[in-house]
C-alpha positions in Angstrom: -33.3 16.8 18.6 -35.3 13.6 19.3 -37.3 13.2 22.5 -34.6 10.7 23.7 -31.8 13.2 23.3 -31.3 15.7 26.1 -30.2 19.3 25.4 -26.8 18.4 27.0 -26.3 15.5 24.6 -27.3 17.6 21.6 -24.8 20.3 22.6 -22.0 17.8 23.1 -22.7 16.1 19.8 -22.7 19.4 17.9 -19.5 20.5 19.6 -17.7 17.2 18.8 -18.7 17.2 15.2 -17.4 20.7 14.6 -14.2 20.6 16.5 -11.6 19.9 13.8 -12.8 22.3 11.2 -13.3 25.2 13.7 -9.8 24.6 15.0 -8.4 24.6 11.5 -10.1 27.9 10.8 -8.7 29.4 14.1 -5.2 28.2 13.3 -5.4 29.9 9.9 -6.6 33.1 11.5 -4.2 33.3 14.4 -1.2 31.4 13.0 -0.7 29.9 16.5 -1.7 26.3 17.2 -1.7 26.6 21.0 -3.6 29.9 21.0 -6.2 28.4 18.6 -6.6 25.3 20.7 -7.1 27.3 23.9 -9.6 29.6 22.2 -11.6 26.8 20.7 -11.7 25.0 24.0 -13.0 28.2 25.7 -15.7 28.5 23.0 -16.7 24.9 23.4 -17.0 25.3 27.2 -19.3 28.3 26.7 -21.4 26.3 24.2 -21.8 23.5 26.7 -22.8 26.0 29.3 -25.4 27.9 27.2 -26.7 25.6 24.5 -28.5 23.2 26.9 -30.4 26.2 28.2 -30.8 28.3 25.0 -30.8 25.5 22.4 -28.2 24.6 19.7 -27.9 27.5 17.2 -29.1 27.0 13.6 -25.4 27.4 12.5 -23.4 25.9 15.4 -20.1 26.1 13.5 -20.5 29.8 12.8 -21.5 30.5 16.4 -18.4 28.6 17.7 -16.1 30.2 15.2 -17.2 33.7 16.2 -16.9 32.9 20.0 -13.5 31.2 19.5 -12.2 34.3 17.6 -13.3 36.5 20.5 -11.7 34.2 23.0 -8.5 34.4 21.0 -8.6 38.2 21.2 -9.2 38.1 24.9 -6.3 35.8 25.4 -3.9 38.0 23.4 -5.0 41.1 25.3 -4.4 39.3 28.6 -0.9 38.4 27.6 0.5 42.0 27.9 4.1 40.8 28.2 4.2 39.7 24.6 5.3 42.6 22.6 3.0 43.6 19.7 0.1 41.3 20.7 -2.2 44.1 21.5 -2.0 45.2 17.9 -2.7 41.7 16.8 -5.8 41.7 19.0 -7.0 45.0 17.5 -6.5 43.6 14.0 -8.5 40.5 14.9 -11.2 42.6 16.4 -11.5 45.0 13.5 -11.2 42.5 10.6 -13.4 39.7 9.5 -11.8 36.2 9.2 -9.4 36.7 6.3 -9.9 34.7 3.2 -7.2 32.1 2.7 -4.3 32.8 0.3 -5.1 31.6 -3.2 -4.7 27.8 -3.3 -6.2 24.8 -5.0 -7.0 23.5 -1.5 -10.2 25.1 -0.4 -11.1 23.2 2.7 -9.7 24.7 5.9 -9.0 21.3 7.6 -7.3 19.8 4.6 -5.3 22.9 4.1 -4.0 22.7 7.7 -3.2 19.0 7.3 -0.9 20.0 4.4 0.4 22.8 6.5 1.3 20.4 9.4 3.1 18.1 7.1 6.1 20.5 6.8 9.1 18.9 5.2 11.5 20.0 8.0 9.6 17.7 10.4 10.0 14.0 10.3 7.2 12.0 8.7 6.1 10.6 12.1 6.1 14.1 13.6 4.1 15.4 10.7 1.5 12.7 11.1 1.4 12.9 14.9 1.0 16.7 14.8 -1.8 16.5 12.3 -3.7 13.8 14.1 -3.3 15.4 17.5 -4.0 19.0 16.4 -6.5 18.6 13.6 -7.8 15.1 13.9 -8.9 15.6 17.4 -7.1 12.4 18.6 -5.7 12.2 22.0 -2.0 11.7 22.6 -2.9 8.1 23.6 -4.8 7.7 20.3 -1.9 8.9 18.2 0.5 6.7 20.1 -1.6 3.7 19.4 -1.9 4.6 15.7 1.9 4.9 15.4 2.6 1.9 17.6 4.7 3.8 20.2 4.3 4.3 23.9 2.2 7.2 25.0 5.1 8.9 26.9 7.2 8.7 23.7 4.5 10.3 21.6 4.0 13.1 24.1 7.7 13.9 23.8 7.6 13.8 20.0 4.7 16.2 19.9 6.4 18.6 22.3 9.6 18.5 20.2 7.7 19.0 17.0 6.0 22.2 18.4 9.3 23.4 19.8 11.0 22.9 16.4 8.2 24.9 14.8 8.6 27.8 17.2 12.4 27.8 17.3 12.8 27.5 13.5 10.0 30.0 13.1 8.2 27.7 10.7 5.1 29.6 9.6 1.7 28.0 9.8 1.0 29.0 6.2 -0.7 27.0 3.5 2.0 25.6 1.2 2.1 26.8 -2.4 0.4 24.6 -4.9 3.8 23.3 -6.2 4.7 22.2 -2.7 1.7 20.0 -2.2 3.0 16.8 -3.9 6.0 16.7 -1.6 3.7 16.7 1.4 1.2 14.2 0.1 2.7 11.2 1.8 2.2 12.6 5.3 -1.3 13.9 4.4 -2.4 10.4 3.1 -1.0 8.7 6.2 -2.8 11.2 8.5 -6.2 10.7 6.7 -5.7 6.9 6.8 -4.8 6.7 10.5 -7.7 9.1 11.3 -10.0 6.6 9.4 -8.4 3.6 11.3 -9.1 5.2 14.6 -12.7 5.7 13.6 -13.0 2.2 12.1 -11.6 0.5 15.2 -11.7 3.0 18.1 -8.7 2.6 20.5 -10.7 3.4 23.6 -14.2 4.1 24.8 -17.4 2.1 24.8 -18.1 1.8 21.1 -16.4 -0.2 18.5 -16.3 2.7 16.0 -16.2 6.4 16.0 -18.5 7.3 13.2 -17.8 11.0 12.9 -14.1 10.3 12.5 -14.8 7.8 9.7 -17.0 10.4 8.0 -14.4 13.1 8.3 -11.6 10.9 6.9 -13.8 9.8 4.0 -14.7 13.5 3.4 -11.0 14.4 3.3 -10.3 11.5 1.0 -12.9 12.7 -1.4 -11.5 16.2 -1.4 -8.0 14.8 -2.0 -9.3 12.8 -4.9 -11.0 15.8 -6.4 -7.8 17.7 -6.0 -5.5 15.0 -7.4 -7.6 12.6 -9.4 -4.6 11.1 -11.2 -2.6 10.2 -8.1 -2.9 6.4 -7.7 -2.2 6.6 -4.0 -5.1 9.1 -3.5 -7.5 7.0 -5.5 -6.3 3.8 -3.7 -6.8 5.4 -0.2 -10.4 6.6 -1.1 -11.2 3.1 -2.5 -9.8 1.4 0.6 -11.8 3.6 3.0 -15.1 3.2 1.0 -14.7 -0.6 0.9 -14.0 -0.8 4.6 -16.7 1.6 5.5 -19.2 -0.2 3.3 -19.5 -2.8 6.1 -20.4 -0.3 8.9 -24.0 -1.3 9.3 -23.0 -5.0 9.6 -20.0 -4.7 11.9 -21.9 -4.0 15.2 -25.2 -5.6 16.3 -28.1 -3.5 17.7 -26.9 -4.3 21.3 -23.3 -3.0 20.5 -21.8 -6.5 20.1 -19.0 -6.7 17.5 -19.8 -8.9 14.6 -16.7 -10.4 12.9 -16.4 -10.4 9.1 -17.1 -14.1 8.8 -20.5 -13.7 10.5 -21.7 -10.4 9.0 -24.9 -10.1 7.1 -23.6 -8.9 3.7 -27.1 -7.8 2.8 -26.4 -4.9 5.2 -23.3 -3.8 3.3 -23.6 -0.5 1.4 -23.7 -1.6 -2.3 -23.1 1.9 -3.6 -19.9 2.2 -1.5 -18.8 -1.3 -2.7 -19.5 -0.4 -6.3 -17.6 2.9 -6.1 -14.7 1.4 -4.2 -14.3 -1.4 -6.7 -14.3 1.0 -9.6 -11.7 3.2 -7.9 -9.5 0.1 -7.2 -9.6 -0.8 -10.9 -8.7 2.8 -11.9 -5.8 2.9 -9.4 -4.5 -0.5 -10.5 -4.4 0.6 -14.1 -2.2 3.5 -13.1 0.2 1.3 -11.2 0.9 -1.7 -13.4 4.7 -1.9 -12.6 5.0 0.0 -9.3 2.6 -1.3 -6.6 1.2 1.4 -4.3 0.5 0.4 -0.6 -3.0 2.0 -0.5 -3.9 0.5 -3.9 -2.8 -3.0 -2.8 -4.7 -2.7 0.5 -7.8 -1.6 -1.5 -7.4 -4.6 -3.7 -7.4 -6.9 -0.6 -10.6 -5.1 0.6 -12.1 -5.7 -2.8 -11.5 -9.4 -2.6 -13.7 -9.4 0.5 -16.3 -7.1 -1.0 -16.8 -9.1 -4.1 -17.1 -12.5 -2.4 -20.8 -13.6 -2.2 -20.1 -14.9 1.3 -17.2 -15.5 3.6 -16.7 -19.1 2.5 -16.4 -17.9 -1.1 -13.5 -15.5 -0.3 -10.6 -16.1 -2.7 -7.9 -16.5 -0.1 -5.2 -17.3 -2.7 -5.8 -13.8 -4.2 -5.8 -12.2 -0.8 -2.5 -13.8 0.1 -1.0 -12.8 -3.3 -2.0 -9.2 -2.7 -0.4 -9.4 0.8 2.8 -10.7 -0.8 2.8 -7.7 -3.1 2.1 -5.3 -0.2 5.0 -6.7 1.8 7.3 -5.9 -1.1 6.5 -2.2 -0.8 5.5 -1.8 2.8 7.1 -4.4 5.0 5.4 -3.5 8.3 4.5 -5.8 11.2 0.9 -4.9 10.8 0.9 -5.9 7.2 2.6 -9.2 8.1 -0.1 -9.8 10.7 -2.8 -9.3 8.1 -1.1 -11.9 5.9 -0.9 -14.3 8.8 -4.6 -14.0 9.3 -5.2 -14.9 5.7 -2.9 -17.9 6.0 -5.0 -19.1 9.0 -8.2 -18.9 6.8 -6.6 -20.7 3.9 -4.3 -23.2 5.5 -5.9 -23.6 9.0 -5.2 -22.3 12.5 -1.9 -24.2 13.1 -0.3 -22.6 10.0 -1.9 -19.3 10.9 -0.5 -19.4 14.4 3.0 -20.1 13.1 2.7 -17.2 10.8 1.4 -14.9 13.6 4.2 -16.0 15.9 6.8 -15.2 13.2 5.7 -11.6 13.1 8.2 -9.5 15.1 7.7 -6.1 16.7 4.1 -6.4 17.9 4.6 -7.7 21.5 2.9 -4.5 22.7 0.1 -4.6 20.1 -3.3 -5.7 21.4 -4.5 -7.2 18.1 -1.4 -9.5 17.7 -2.3 -11.1 21.0 -6.0 -11.2 20.1 -5.1 -13.0 16.9 -3.0 -15.5 18.8 -6.0 -16.0 21.2 -8.4 -16.7 18.4 -6.1 -19.3 16.8 -5.1 -20.9 20.1 -8.8 -21.3 20.8 -9.5 -22.9 17.5 -6.7 -25.4 18.3 -8.2 -26.2 21.6 -5.4 -24.7 23.6 -7.8 -23.1 26.0 -5.5 -22.0 28.8 -3.1 -20.3 26.4 -6.0 -18.7 24.5 -7.3 -17.3 27.8 -3.9 -15.9 28.7 -3.5 -14.3 25.2 -7.0 -12.8 25.4 -6.3 -11.2 28.8 -3.1 -9.8 27.5 -4.8 -8.3 24.5 -7.4 -6.6 26.7 -4.7 -5.3 29.1 -2.8 -3.7 26.2 -5.8 -1.5 25.3 -9.0 -2.2 23.3 -12.2 -0.3 23.3 -14.9 -1.8 25.5 -16.8 -3.4 22.6 -13.7 -5.1 21.2 -12.6 -6.2 24.7 -15.9 -7.9 25.2 -15.6 -9.5 21.8 -12.1 -10.9 22.5 -13.1 -12.2 25.9 -16.3 -13.7 24.5 -14.3 -15.7 21.9 -12.1 -17.1 24.6 -12.8 -20.8 25.1 -13.5 -21.9 28.7 -10.4 -22.8 30.6 -10.1 -26.1 32.4 
C-alpha cells in the first residue's frame, strides 16, 4: 500500500479484484447463484469493515472465500423453511471446498462461464447471465453491451434465472465433449467483458483495467484449452492488439486520446507482436470461411502495423470490414466501416455511411460519430446537437468530456 493509498481504498481495490473468481468458487460449492451472490456480498461487507482497521490479509482471496462459505452456511441455516437445507449446511461446515469434477477446464471462473452458457437458454440469455453473474457487470452494463434497454435486460435476466430453477438446470460444469457447443456464448461473454473494460459504459474513467485484464486472462486460458480453434485465437489476438494501446489511450490527466493522436511509442510492442502472430495463425486456419473475431483482429492489425495514423492502409481496413459484414452483419460493424470510409474518402462520404446505418438511434457512439463528422464539415449547430445527444444516451465521464471537447463552437 502506497502512502497515497488509504486503508479503505486498499480494501476496496482488493475486494473488487477478487469478486468474480470468488463468486465462481461459491457457485461451484453451493450450486445456487443467488445464495452465492448473497454470501459473497456479505463477505465483502465484512472485509470493508475490518480490513481498513486490521490490514488487507496476505491472501485476500482465501480470506474472502472462507468467510463467504461461512456466510452461505449461515444463510442456509436461517432458511429453516426449506426442507433439507440444514443438512446442506452441516455438509458445507464439515467438508472442505470440494474439488471440481474432472474437466479440462481448470479455472473456476472459466468453468462457470461455460456452465452459464447452457444450450437450453438463448444465446443472449447465456451471455447476459454470464456477464451479470460472473463478469461483475451491472444490469445497465449488460444492457449497453447487448444494445437493449435496461428494463428489457432486467426482465431477460429474471426469466433466465426462473428457467434455470423451473427446469432444474444444474449448475454443473459441462462434460468435455459439451464444451464446443457452448464456445460461441463463452467467446461472446469474454469479448463483451473486454469491451466494457476497454470503453467503460459509466463512471469517471475511460477504461476499467481489471476487467480488461480478466478478459485477456480468460482469453489466454481458452487459447491454451483450444489452441486450434480459429475463433479463440482470433479473439485473443483482437484483445491483445486493442489492449496494446492502453498506455496511449488516456493522458496523465485522464483526458481521452483518440487513435489519430496517440503516441505509438507508448504502445506495447510485445502485445503487438504476439497479436499479429496470432492473427496470422488464425487466418491460415480460415482461408475459405471467415471468422468474425479473426477478421476484427485483422482490422486491429492494420492499425498496429501502421507506423503512424497517416500511414494506415484504409483500403485494407475497408476490405476487412466488407468481409466482416458478410459473416456478421451487425449495426456496430457497419458503423466501424463507416468510420473507415470517413478516413479514406472524407467526412461527407463518412457521414452518408453513418446515416445509412440502421438500428443505432439509441447508441451513444453512433451520435458521437455523427457529431465528429458534422464538426469536420463545419456544421457546428448540428454537431453540437449530436454531441449532446450522445452524452445523454450514456457515456463514461471521460468519454463524455472528450465528445463535448470535440464539439465545434456553435454560432
